[in-house]
N, C-alpha and C positions, 0 to 999 in steps of 0.2 A: 504494500499499499503506500510505500515511499515513493517519493518522485524526484527527479533531478531538481536541484535548486535552479531558479531562473534569474530574470533581471531583478534589480533592488526596486523597493518601494518606492523610492525617491525617484528613480528613473522612468518608471512608468505610471506614477500618479496622474499625470496629465492625460495619458492615454486612457485611463479608467474613465475618466470624465467624458472624454470623446467616445469612448466604447471600443471594444475590441471583439466581442463575440457575437451575440445571438440573434433571435428572431425579430419580427415586427410584422404588423399589420395595420393598414390605415384605418385610423379612429381619430375621432375629434377629442381634443384636449378638454379638460374640466373648465378651463378659462380660455379665452380667445387669445392668441399671441398678437402683438404689435405688427403691421404689415412691414415687410422689409422694404427698406429704402435704399437709394443707390448713392448715398452721399460718400461711401467708402466702398472699396473692393470687397466683394462677398467672401466669407470664410468657410471653407469645407473641411471638416476634420474626420479621418478615419484611420484606423491603426489596426494591422493584423490582416492575414489572409485566409483566416478560417471561415468556412461557411456558415458558422455561428458566429454573428457579429452585432455589435451596436455601432451606428454611424450618426454623425451630427450633420445634417444639411447644410448648404451654404447659407449664410445668414450675414447680415451687416452690424457688427458689434456697435456701430454708432447708434443704432435705434436704442439699444439698452443703455448705453452711456447717457444718453439724453434723459431717459426714465430715472436713471439712477440720480441724476442731478437736478431734474426738474421738480416742479410742484406734485404731490401725490394726493390723491383723493380717498379717504379713507372712512368706509360706510359700514357700520354694525348692521348685522342682519339677523333678525329674530327668528325664532324656530328651535327646533332640537335637531342637531345640537346648534348652538349659537355660533355664529361665524362673523368674521370682519373681513370685508373684501377691500382690497386695494388696487387703485387704478391710476394710470397717467393719460390725463385726458380721457378719451373715450375708451381707452384700451385696457382691459383687466390685466393685472400683473401677479396677485398673489391672493390666497385665501388662508386665513388662520382660523383655527378652531379652538373655541373657547374650552381650556382644559387639556389641550393637547400640545405637543411640543411639534408635531408635523405640520409642515407648511407646503402648501402646493403652489409652485410658481409657474408663470410661463416664460419659456426661453426658447432656444433654438430648437428647430423639429429634429426629433431622433428617430432612427429606424431600428427596432429590436428584430432580430432574425434569428431562429433557432433551426439547424438542419440536423440530419441524421449524424450521429457520433460514431467515430470509428471504435472498433471493439475486437477483442480476441478472447474467444471461448476456447479454452483447453481442458474443459471438462473436469476441474478439480474439485469434484463434488460426488456424492453418492445419492442416487435417486432411484428408489424401488421401481420395480417393473410397472409400467403405466405411462411414462413420459421421460423427458429430459430436464425437466425443472425450469430455473431461470439462467439465461445467459448474462454474464456479468456486463452490463451496459447495453445489451441488446434486447431485453425484454424476455418474455415467458416464450418457451418452445411448445408447439402444438403438435399433434401427431394426426395422422389419416390412415386409414386402411388397416387390416390385420386386427389383433388383440393387444390387450394392456401387456400381456406377456413378451410382446414383440419389441418393447422399447423400454429401455433403462439406461442408467450412467453408473459405470463404476469409476473410480479415480484414474483419469487419463483417457477415458473413452465414452463416447455416446454410442450406444450399441441398438443396431437394428436387426431383428431376425426374420429371415423367410422360412417358414416349414416347407419340408420336401413337398409337400401336397399342395402349395399354394403357388399361383402364378401371378398373383396380384402385387404391383408394386407398393413399397411402404414409403410414407412421405414424414418428415420432421422440418417444421416450418416455423420462423419466428414470427409471432404475432404483431406484425406490423405491415399495414396493409398498403403502405404509400410510397414505397421505395422504388425510384424510376431509375435514375443513372447509378452505377455502382462500380466498384473494383473490389472483387472479393475473391478469397481463396479456402478451398477446403482439403484437408488431409485426411486420408482413411485408407483402410484395406479390408480384405475379407479374411476371415479368420483361417478358412480353408480355400485351397486352390481349386479353380473349376477343372473338373475331371471329365465330365460328360456333357456339358452344355455351358453357355456363355453366361456372365454374371456382369452387372453394372451398377457403377453408382455416379450420381450427377449431382452438379450444383444447379439448383433451381433458382429463378427469379421471374419476376413478373407473375407469381403465383397467386391464382385465386382458388385453385382446387387441384385436385390429383389430375383432372382432365382438362384443365385450362392453365398452361405455364410455359414459360421458355426453360430451356435447360443446356447445359453443356455435360455430355454423359461420356463417361469413359467405361468403354466395354472390353471385358477380358474374355477371350474365347478359350476353349478347352486346350487348343493346341498352343497357346502361349501369346497369340497376336493381341496387341493393345491398340485400341482405336478410339479416336475422339469424334464425337457426334455433337452438332450444333442443331438443335431441333425445338419444335413447338408442339405441345399436346394440344389438340383442338377439340378432343371429343374422347369418350370412352374408347373408342375403336380406331382412331384416326390421330397419327402423328405425322408433322411435315418436317421433312428434312431440310433445313434453311440452306445449306452447301454440302457438297460431297464430303463424306466422313473422310477424316485425316488420319492416316497410320501415324502410331506414336512410336511403336516398339514391336519387334519381332518375338521377344520373350519377356517373361514375367517369373523373374526369380522367386522362389518360395519365400513367403511373407512379407514382400515388399509393400510398402507404403508408398501411394500415389498422391499427387496434388493436382488440382484442377483450379485454374484462375480464369475469371471472366471480367472483362472491361466492357460495360455498357455506356455509351455517350450517344444520347438522342436515338437515331435509328441505327446506329452501328453496334454491332455485338462482336467482340473478338475473344477468342479463347486459346489456351494453350493448357497441356498437361505434362507432367515429368515425374520421374521416380523420387520419391522424398530424399532419397540419399544421395541424389545428383544435384548439381547446380541448376538454378532455374533459367531457361534460355531467354533471349531478348526479344526473339521473334513470335509473333502470333501464328499459330498452326492453322487456325481457321477464322475466317471473317465474314459476317453476313451484313450486308447493307440495306437500307430502306426498310427497316423493321419497325413496326408501331411500337413507340415507347410507352407501352402499357405499363402502369405501376402496379405493385403487388408486393407479396413476401419474398424473403430469401430463404433457401433452405436446402435439404438433401433430400434426394431420392434414392431408393436401393431396389434392384430387381435381380431376379434369377430365373433362368430358363428351365432349370432341372425339375423333373418331377420325382426324382428318387433321392436326392441330397438336399439337405438343409443349407442355407447360407446365413452367415453372420458378419454384418458390415459393422467395422468399428471405425469410428470417426474421432480422429484424435485432436483435431483442432480446426475451427472455423474463424476467419478473420474478415471482417469489413474494414478494407483499408481506407476507402472514401465511399460516400453514398449521399444521395440527394433526394429529399422527399420530393413528390411530384408537386404539393403545395407546401413549402415551409411555413412554419409558424412565423408570422410577421405582424408586428405592431407598431404603428406610427403615432406619434403626438407630440404635442410641446409640453408637456407637464414634467417638471422636475421635482422632486421630492427631498426636502430639506429639513433638518431638525434643529429647534430653537435650543439653546441652553438650559432654558426653563420652560414649563408649561405656561402658554399663553392666557392670560387671565380676562382678556377681553378689553383691557385698557391699553390704548395705543400709547407707548411711551418713547422718549428719544432713543433708548437702547434698542427696542424693537424695530424702530424706524431705521436706526443705522444698519441693523442686521439685514434688513428686508433690501435696502439699497445696495448693499455689498453683494448680495446675491444675484441681482438683476443682471441677466444675460452671462452669467458664469457658467462655464462647461467643466467647472471642477467636480469630482465625484459626488454623485447624490445616491440615494437608496437603490435605485434601479441599477444605475452604473456599478454600484459595488455588488449587487445581487448577480449581475450577468458575468461577474469576473470569477464565479465558481462553476459555471456551465461548461460542458465538453468543449475542448480546444482553447480555454483561457490560460494564459501563460502563469508559470508559478512566479510570486513576487514575495521577495524577503524583506522583512522589517529591518531598517537601520536606525531606527530609534535607539538612543544611547541607553546602554545598562540592561541588565536582566529584568524580567525574562523574555523580552520581546527581541532583542537584538539577535539578528541571525534566524529567526523562526519565520516559516511561511505565513504570509497573512492574505494572500490571494492565490488563485489558481485552481484549476477543475478539480472538483471535489468527489469523491465517493460518498455514499450514504454511509457505510459502514463496512467492516470486515465481513467475508462471506462466512456463512454458517454451513454445517456438514452437508445440506440438501441444495445448496446453492442460493437460499435467501440471504437477506443481509441483516447484520446484528444492528439493534438501536441502541444508542446510548452516547453518540459522539458529539460533544460540545464544542463551542468554538476554540477554547483553548487547547482541546486535544487535537483539533485540526493542526494547530500550532505545534503541538507537542511540548508545551510548557505547563508547569504548575501555575494555578492561579489563586490569588488571595482576594476575596471578594468583601468589600465593606458591608457592616450591618447598621442598621437604622434603630436608635440613635448614634451607637457606638459600638466598636468591636470589629471583629472580621472573622472568616472562617476561609481555610485554604482547601483546595481540591487539586488532587494530584492526577494529572493527565495519564490515560491508559495508553501505553504504546501501540496497542492494536488500533486505535482510532485516530492514528496520526494520517493527515490528509482526508478526513472524513467528516461530514456534517449531517446529523440527522434532522428532522425538520425543524424542531425548535431550538436546535443549535445553529441552524443556517440563519434563522431570524436573529438569534443574538450575536451571531458574527456580523451582520449587516447593520443592524440597528444600534446594537450595544458597543461591540469593539470599534467598529468603523465611525459610527455616528454619535456615540456618546451617551446612549439611554443607560441609566446606571443598571447593573446586572446583580441579580440574587444568586447566592450559593444554593445548589439543589436542595439543601435541607432547610433553606430558610422560607418560611411560609408567612412571616408575620411583618417584615420591614416594609414600611410603605414605600411607594415611589420606585420600587425596583423591578425589573423585567424578571420573571420566574422563569425556571428551567423548563418545564415541561409545557406542551401545548395546551394541556387540560388546566394548568395553574395560570398561564398566560391568559387564557380566555376569561378566567374567574378574576385575576388580580392585577393585570398589566396596567402600568400607569397610561393615563390618557383619557379617552372618551369612548364609551361604547355607542356605535352608530346604530346598530340593528341587532336583535337577538330573537330567536325562535325557541320556546320551550317545547314545542310539539314536533312532529316528525316531518314537518314541512319547512322550506327554507324561508328565512327572514326576506323582506323586500330590499332591492337593490337600489331604491331610489336615492339614497344618500351616499353610495358607495363613491369612494375617490380614490384616484390612483395612489398607491402606496399603503392603502388601509391593509391591515392584517385581516386574514379570512380564516375562520375556523371551522373545522368539519367534525363530524360523528361517522368518519368513513367507514369503521369495522360494524358500526350498528349494534354496539353492545351496550344495552341500558345501563349496566353496572360502571362502565367505563366513560361513558360520555365522550367530550372531545379528546380526539387522538391525532389531529393532524392540523397543520397551520401553514399558510403561505402569504404572499404579498401580492395585492392586486396590482397587475401589470399595465392593464388599459384594454381596450377593444382591439380584436384583430381584423385582418381585411375581410372577413365575413360578418364583422359586426359583433362578434361574441366576446364578452369579458374574460379574460385569461388572468391567470394568476402564476406566480413562481413559487415552487416549493421544493424541498428535499425528499425524494420518495426512494422506497426500496427497489422496486422494479427497474426503473430506469437507471437505478444505482447513483443518485446524486440529484444535485438540483435541475430543473427543467421547468419551461412553460409549455411543453409539447404534451403529446397525447398517449406516450409510451406506457403501457400499463394503466390506462384510465385517462380520460380527456382532462386537461387542465382548464376546464371552463367553468365558469359560474351560472350558466343557463344550459338548458337541454335535459337529457335524461341520463346522463353519465352519472356515475358514482358520487363525484365530488358536487356537482351542480345540485342534486338531490340530497345530499347530506349535509350542506352548509348550514350552519347554526348561528354562527356570531360573527359580526364585522365590527373591528376595534381600530380607532385612530391612536397611535401612541403620541 
């Protein structure tokens, strides 16, 4: 779970504000932005080449300079919760919520984009017959055809069995329906060499079912010949050969493992295969053009023609080197989420005014920028703050959810300082302190509430409570359940029933709490940060989750949306503004 150290926090802090990683979708900001003016050259900021990114659109800094120096209109707004709106002329600039430290500002437009993460499944888990469990970062495996006894995982291998009496292919696919372009590799071998009929295994893609998918299939003849087929299954009885099969080898040494690699870009599909103990070649052995770029799952297919001998395929590795969703998660708006040193009382003071003016137009990191710095592809950033415990510790960068358990699920329990790998002393109110020792197995990981504490606590200064501190006021608790009950700030909406609360007062940056597991005795068990509306107009949230193995705003292992029929949309219970 350790990752190599990367750039320093100081060297990348500006890049965090501009954005380096994830998704986005067109949506209106909570407050309108000043119209760009051409008094100075526009500024466009973008950092990093990851398909997951945050970019800041071209904007005129002079617009915000004039607002920061000119007269502001401050208007209290009655209602629940009470708010104060700040404007420059006719242009809204900020919204402050009474009792909350969170401020929503209008600033340069940002695009948040999240795409399919790379992952490497080496099957270091044990899964009883019935399936392949969870792939680290790739989601849950699904199976089709055969019986539960045909699929299991032993450490080092995902197993597919085909009984001697069966001529039906077996399939294991990742439950991610929207993968379009990809570069992927699988490695596997049959436990028994074919002696009476051909056997084959394939890397499948664009998969919507056993009879509708593309595949690069490696066939092993009884005489030893190895052939690579690029084909498409179009029905239960029909397979289209996209190109002439390519000979790969004339012999197959006993026990040999083989690799299949597929690169799909738009309508072009390229494939090659090689023996795993040899060096991968640079040339594609077969290429098909003008193929419809249908999205679908990625997976493995196993087949055997023998009616007298059983076959057992053992897949030792599946790697997604790069992949693109057909419609990446995209959120676009002008909302920036910042945090005051103290809760806003509703009284406009010189100190509050100075703080708001200083923030106008700033692209320094806010809550959303920090949140995206833990998603897939985010560079590791090390703190250079003087003195222990933070000096030299990672404070930003792609995060896991937690270490893998035996069956492939992820362990809960990673707090912000454990991501950093440092012990932490927490203040108590009114006096005293408690220290928590970091568990080494949680290095580089954040569970859902640990993610919130990392973003709003460590990076943005909301005071944090020790996990055993259930009484100190004004501190952000350790767990999602306790955060929903006692987090500082203002409760925006809550439902004590089995129905979600209204979203009418929801604001970008709000904490959203869920009873995702639906256990009445447990109540709230998950928390995220409202990111904004995506290109489909659906409100999305950021959270760290087990199935995607870390922070995400995407739909792997459940849609990250607050409307619709998904688990999180229907299990939303509380909205809170810190």
